[in-house]
C-alpha positions as CSV (number, residue, x, y, z in Angstrom):
1,X,-13.2,80.3,119.5
2,X,-16.4,82.7,119.2
3,X,-17.2,84.6,116.7
4,X,-19.7,87.2,115.8
5,X,-21.0,87.2,112.0
6,X,-21.8,90.4,110.3
7,X,-23.9,90.4,107.1
8,X,-26.7,87.9,105.8
9,X,-26.3,88.1,102.0
10,X,-24.7,85.6,99.3
11,X,-21.2,85.7,100.5
12,X,-22.3,85.3,104.4
13,X,-24.7,82.3,103.3
14,X,-22.1,80.4,101.9
15,X,-19.4,81.3,104.4
16,X,-22.1,80.1,107.3
17,X,-22.3,77.0,105.2
18,X,-19.1,76.0,105.9
19,X,-18.3,77.6,109.0
20,X,-21.3,75.4,110.8
21,X,-18.8,72.5,110.6
22,X,-15.9,73.9,112.1
23,X,-15.6,71.7,115.5
24,X,-13.4,74.8,117.0
25,X,-15.6,77.7,115.7
26,X,-18.7,78.6,117.6
27,X,-21.1,81.1,116.2
28,X,-22.0,83.2,119.0
29,X,-24.4,85.8,117.2
30,X,-25.2,87.4,114.1
31,X,-25.4,90.9,113.7
32,X,-27.7,92.8,111.6
33,X,-29.2,96.6,111.1
34,X,-32.4,97.0,113.4
35,X,-35.2,96.1,111.5
36,X,-33.6,93.2,109.6
37,X,-33.6,90.8,112.4
38,X,-36.2,88.4,110.7
39,X,-34.7,88.3,107.5
40,X,-31.3,87.5,109.2
41,X,-32.7,84.7,111.4
42,X,-34.0,82.8,108.1
43,X,-29.9,82.8,107.2
44,X,-28.4,82.4,110.8
45,X,-31.1,79.7,112.3
46,X,-30.8,78.8,115.7
47,X,-27.8,81.2,115.9
48,X,-28.9,84.1,117.9
49,X,-29.4,87.5,115.7
50,X,-28.6,90.9,117.6
51,X,-28.9,94.3,116.3
52,X,-27.0,96.1,119.2
53,X,-23.4,95.5,119.9
54,X,-23.8,95.7,123.2
55,X,-25.6,92.4,122.6
56,X,-22.9,91.0,121.3
57,X,-21.5,88.1,124.3
58,X,-18.6,88.9,126.1
59,X,-16.9,85.7,124.8
60,X,-16.3,86.9,121.6
61,X,-13.2,87.4,120.4
62,X,-13.6,87.5,116.3
63,X,-16.1,89.3,114.4
64,X,-16.7,87.9,110.4
65,X,-17.7,91.3,108.4
66,X,-19.0,89.8,105.1
67,X,-21.6,92.8,105.0
68,X,-20.3,95.0,102.7
69,X,-19.0,98.8,103.0
70,X,-21.9,99.9,105.3
71,X,-21.3,96.8,108.0
72,X,-17.7,97.5,108.4
73,X,-18.4,101.7,108.7
74,X,-21.1,100.7,110.9
75,X,-19.6,98.1,113.3
76,X,-16.1,98.2,112.4
77,X,-14.4,100.5,115.1
78,X,-17.0,99.7,117.8
79,X,-15.6,96.1,117.7
80,X,-12.0,96.9,117.4
81,X,-12.3,99.2,120.3
82,X,-13.5,96.6,122.2
83,X,-10.7,94.4,121.9
84,X,-12.2,92.3,118.9
85,X,-10.3,91.2,115.8
86,X,-12.5,91.8,112.8
87,X,-12.0,89.8,109.4
88,X,-13.3,91.8,106.6
89,X,-13.5,91.7,102.8
90,X,-14.9,94.7,102.4
91,X,-11.5,96.4,101.7
92,X,-12.5,99.1,99.2
93,X,-14.0,100.9,102.0
94,X,-10.8,102.0,103.4
95,X,-10.8,104.5,100.3
96,X,-12.1,106.6,103.0
97,X,-8.9,108.2,104.5
98,X,-11.5,109.2,107.8
99,X,-12.4,105.7,108.2
100,X,-9.3,104.2,107.8
101,X,-7.9,106.5,110.3
102,X,-11.1,105.7,112.7
103,X,-10.3,101.9,112.7
104,X,-6.7,102.4,112.9
105,X,-7.2,104.5,116.2
106,X,-9.9,101.9,117.2
107,X,-7.8,98.8,117.0
108,X,-5.2,100.9,118.7
109,X,-7.5,101.4,121.8
110,X,-8.8,98.0,122.0
111,X,-5.2,96.3,121.1
112,X,-7.4,94.5,118.1
113,X,-6.5,94.0,114.8
114,X,-8.3,94.3,111.5
115,X,-7.5,91.9,108.5
116,X,-8.2,92.6,105.3
117,X,-8.8,89.4,103.5
118,X,-7.5,88.8,99.6
119,X,-11.2,88.1,98.6
120,X,-11.8,87.2,94.7
121,X,-8.0,87.9,94.0
122,X,-4.6,85.8,94.2
123,X,-1.0,86.8,94.3
124,X,-1.5,89.5,97.2
125,X,1.4,87.8,99.0
126,X,3.5,88.2,96.3
127,X,2.6,91.8,95.8
128,X,2.6,92.5,99.4
129,X,6.3,91.1,99.4
130,X,7.0,93.2,96.4
131,X,6.3,96.1,98.0
132,X,8.9,96.1,100.6
133,X,11.8,96.8,97.9
134,X,9.7,99.3,96.1
135,X,7.0,99.0,93.2
136,X,7.3,101.3,90.2
137,X,3.9,100.3,89.1
138,X,0.9,98.0,89.6
139,X,-2.0,97.9,87.3
140,X,-5.4,95.9,87.9
141,X,-7.9,95.3,85.6
142,X,-11.3,93.9,86.3
143,X,-13.4,92.1,83.3
144,X,-17.1,90.9,84.1
145,X,-20.1,90.3,82.2
146,X,-22.2,92.5,81.7
147,X,-25.1,91.3,84.6
148,X,-22.1,91.4,87.1
149,X,-21.9,95.2,86.8
150,X,-25.8,95.6,87.3
151,X,-26.3,98.4,90.1
152,X,-23.1,100.2,89.5
153,X,-22.0,103.3,87.9
154,X,-21.4,101.3,84.8
155,X,-25.1,102.0,84.0
156,X,-24.3,105.4,84.1
157,X,-22.1,105.3,81.0
158,X,-22.7,102.0,79.1
159,X,-26.0,100.4,78.3
160,X,-25.3,96.7,79.9
161,X,-28.7,95.3,78.6
162,X,-27.7,95.7,74.7
163,X,-23.8,95.6,74.9
164,X,-22.2,93.2,71.9
165,X,-18.7,93.9,72.9
166,X,-16.2,94.5,75.8
167,X,-16.1,98.2,77.2
168,X,-14.2,100.1,79.5
169,X,-16.7,102.0,81.8
170,X,-14.0,103.2,84.4
171,X,-10.4,104.2,84.5
172,X,-8.7,105.8,87.2
173,X,-7.1,105.4,90.4
174,X,-8.0,102.3,92.9
175,X,-9.4,104.8,95.5
176,X,-11.6,106.8,93.1
177,X,-12.9,102.9,91.8
178,X,-13.3,101.8,95.4
179,X,-15.4,105.1,96.1
180,X,-17.3,104.8,92.9
181,X,-17.8,101.0,92.9
182,X,-18.3,100.2,96.5
183,X,-19.8,96.8,95.6
184,X,-17.6,95.8,92.9
185,X,-14.1,97.0,93.4
186,X,-13.1,95.5,96.6
187,X,-10.5,93.9,94.4
188,X,-8.9,96.9,93.3
189,X,-8.7,98.3,97.0
190,X,-7.1,94.9,97.8
191,X,-4.7,94.9,95.2
192,X,-3.8,98.8,96.1
193,X,-3.5,98.6,99.8
194,X,-1.1,95.2,99.3
195,X,1.0,97.1,96.9
196,X,1.6,100.9,95.9
197,X,-1.2,102.6,97.4
198,X,-4.7,103.6,96.8
199,X,-3.7,106.9,94.6
200,X,-0.8,105.3,93.0
201,X,-2.3,102.0,91.6
202,X,-4.1,102.5,88.5
203,X,-7.3,100.5,87.8
204,X,-9.5,99.8,84.4
205,X,-13.0,98.1,84.9
206,X,-14.6,96.4,81.7
207,X,-17.8,94.9,81.0
208,X,-17.5,92.2,78.9
209,X,-20.8,90.1,77.3
210,X,-18.1,87.7,75.8
211,X,-17.0,86.3,79.2
212,X,-18.9,84.1,81.5
213,X,-16.3,84.2,84.6
214,X,-15.2,87.1,86.6
215,X,-11.5,87.9,85.1
216,X,-8.9,89.6,87.4
217,X,-5.9,90.8,86.3
218,X,-2.6,92.3,88.0
219,X,0.6,93.7,86.9
220,X,3.2,94.9,88.9
221,X,7.1,96.1,88.4
222,X,9.4,96.9,90.8
223,X,12.7,96.1,92.3
224,X,11.7,92.3,92.7
225,X,11.1,92.3,88.9
226,X,7.9,92.0,87.0
227,X,5.2,90.0,87.1
228,X,1.5,89.6,85.8
229,X,-1.0,87.5,87.4
230,X,-4.7,86.5,86.3
231,X,-7.3,84.8,88.0
232,X,-10.8,83.7,86.4
233,X,-13.1,83.0,89.1
234,X,-16.9,82.1,89.1
235,X,-19.7,83.9,90.6
236,X,-21.7,82.8,93.7
237,X,-25.3,81.1,92.4
238,X,-27.7,83.4,92.0
239,X,-25.4,86.9,92.6
240,X,-23.2,87.5,89.7
241,X,-21.8,90.5,91.8
242,X,-20.1,88.3,94.4
243,X,-17.2,85.8,93.7
244,X,-17.0,82.2,95.2
245,X,-13.5,82.7,96.1
246,X,-14.5,85.8,98.3
247,X,-16.4,83.2,100.2
248,X,-13.7,80.8,100.3
249,X,-11.0,83.5,101.3
250,X,-13.1,84.1,104.6
251,X,-13.7,80.3,105.5
252,X,-9.9,80.1,105.0
253,X,-8.9,83.0,107.1
254,X,-11.4,81.8,110.1
255,X,-9.6,78.3,110.1
256,X,-6.2,80.0,109.9
257,X,-7.3,81.4,113.3
258,X,-7.5,77.9,115.0
259,X,-5.1,75.9,113.1
260,X,-2.0,74.8,115.0
261,X,0.1,74.9,111.5
262,X,-1.2,77.3,108.6
263,X,0.2,78.0,105.1
């Protein structure tokens, strides 16, 4: 299977480290923004790097997006319309209803599929199954140490440098969270898309100086019953805003594409 890879940041670097050892996966090319070829080349090594989708080899059947919301917004529809399936962890980008529609239409035209990966959260299979019978309430709570919220809207309401106790800096819907925190609320969007929807899913985001690992919590009630799920995930080395499990979920999804039997 030949794949195009979008992104060259911390998550992309970790995913690439694993995929280079996959005998049934060929990294056909990396995709970057114009002017970023040199930086991307340092990550991709001997893998060709392109900035124009027209240069993506015809043999590519899958694109892996680890470039954040801008990557999916820039390249998603064009890849799908070309018949190339896309795996992404930029799930929060679909909070933009216009983009979600454009991606759906492009996938229809190209006969391709966009798969939203679970990323840093678990129990998404349970939540998606529960949505079949109907959900009454879904609440997502995200806790990160202050460093994990640097560069986000949290800095508009909190002094992250002097915080001494947990503080809530956002309460609202998953759509509002994903649009306001494009680099930090992909999990909230994932929970919403699997369950009760962007506008019905309630989200609370907390900066917690007493916590080292990031913590994600889901509470759901519906016809299936009730469940609570919590996971404490380590961040990628050198990037407190990125989950190590997010990278692992991408690797697993690629492996599933070539596996004869998968769970």
